[in-house]
N, C-alpha and C positions, 0 to 999 in steps of 0.2 A: 619323252622318257628314253632312257638309254644314253650312252655316251659314245662319241666317235672312237674308233680304234686307231691308234698310231700305226701307220703302215710305211715300210720302206720297200721300194721296188728295186730289185737287182736283176741284172741279166745273168742268165746261167751260162756255163761253159758249153752247154749243149744247144745248138741252134734250134730255134722254135720254142724254147722253154723260158719261162720267166718265174722268178722266185719273189715271194712277198714275205717279209718278216714283220711280225706284229708284236704289240705289247700285251696281247691277250691270247691265252691258250684255247684252242678249240677242241682238242682231243685228249688232253692229259698226256699220258705217255704212250698212247696207242697211235697206230698208223691207220689212215683211212684213204682208200683209193677209189676213184670214180671214173667211169668212161662215158663219153657222150653216147646217148641212145639207150644206155642201161637204166632200168628203173631204180629210183632211189626211194626206198620205202620208209626210212626213218624220219623223225622230226627233230633230231638233235641239231645243235648249231652247225657241225660240219656238213650234215646232210642239206640243211637249208642253204648254206653258203655255196655248196657245190651246185645246187639247183639254180641259184641266182647267177652263178658264173656261166653255166651252160645255156641259160636263157639268152645270153648275148649272141649266141651262135659264133663266138670267136674262140671257143675252147673245145679241145678234144679230150683232154684228161685233166683230172685234178687229184693231187696227192696232198693230204694235210697231215702233218705231224706236229703236235703241240702248237707252237705259234708260227710254224713255217708252212707256207702254202706254195706248192710248186704247180705251175700250170703249163700244159702243152698247148700251144696255140694252134688253131686250125690253119690250114694252108693259106698263105697270104693275109692272115689276120693280124691286126695290131692289138697291142695290150692296152690301148687307150681306153679309159673308163673302168678297167677292172679294179684298179687300186681304190677308186671311190666306192665300188660295190662292197669291197672288204671293209673299208673304213666306216661305212654307214650300216654295217650288218646289224648292230644292236640299236639303231635309231628306230623307234616304234611309231612316233607321231610325226608325220610329215605334213607339209602343206596340204590343205583340203581334206585332212583326216580329222574327224571330230574327236576331241579329247573327252574321255569319260568324266562325268561329274559324280559326286557322292550319291546323288539320287539314282543314278543309273545302276548302282550296285545293290539297291534295296528291292 
């Protein structure tokens, strides 16, 4: 269930920052900023995405505005793998995950 998100990765003019442009909005017209080590209490798509990016230990900051995601990389970290985390954000059923049947909802 879910579909992959189209993601274009672009280098920022600022060293250590990477931008990702997507075909899916995450925040509407609002800005969301997250710092590594800070608690993320929400369950909205931008909150979940920030948690996933921080879990790589490659990211210090995440800023999401609509369909633009800006990431500050940790010192000496590579952006390898971050694009796929974003692209797969709405893929719910992965290998080894049991797909619910009609009977499981009754």
